[in-house]
C-alpha positions in Angstrom: -9.4 -2.7 6.8 -10.2 -1.0 3.7 -8.0 -3.1 1.1 -8.0 -2.5 -2.4 -10.3 -0.8 -5.1 -12.1 -3.8 -7.3 -10.1 -3.0 -10.3 -6.8 -3.9 -8.8 -8.3 -7.0 -6.9 -9.2 -8.4 -10.0 -5.4 -7.7 -11.3 -3.6 -9.1 -8.2 -6.0 -12.0 -8.4 -5.2 -12.8 -12.1 -1.6 -11.8 -11.0 -1.4 -14.2 -8.2 -3.2 -17.1 -10.2 -0.1 -17.0 -12.8 2.3 -18.3 -10.2 3.4 -21.4 -9.0 2.3 -22.7 -5.1 5.4 -21.7 -3.7 5.3 -18.0 -5.2 1.7 -17.6 -4.2 2.2 -18.3 -0.9 5.1 -15.8 -0.7 2.8 -13.3 -2.6 -0.3 -13.6 -0.8 2.3 -12.9 2.7 4.0 -10.0 1.1 0.4 -8.5 0.1 -1.1 -9.1 3.9 2.2 -7.6 5.2 1.6 -4.3 3.3 -1.9 -4.1 4.8 -1.0 -4.6 8.5 -3.3 -5.4 11.1 -6.4 -7.5 9.6 -4.4 -7.9 6.3 -4.1 -11.8 6.5 -8.0 -12.0 6.9 -8.5 -9.7 3.7 -5.8 -11.6 1.8 -6.9 -15.1 2.3 -10.5 -14.0 1.3 -9.4 -12.4 -1.7 -7.1 -15.2 -2.9 -9.6 -17.9 -1.4 -7.0 -19.3 0.5 -6.0 -20.6 4.0 -5.0 -17.8 6.2 -2.5 -20.6 7.6 -1.2 -20.8 4.4 -0.2 -17.1 4.5 0.8 -17.0 8.0 
């Protein structure tokens, strides 16, 4: 899984941190779905959250 460029990841994390808890979960799940197989693991590492939060 390639994921995103480092520049995009920095912007995504900033965007993620601007949300409240409920919207963070929704955003993380959406990004994981966009990546497909392995997306949950990739996004949970990027946003430093539990994979179960994204599922």
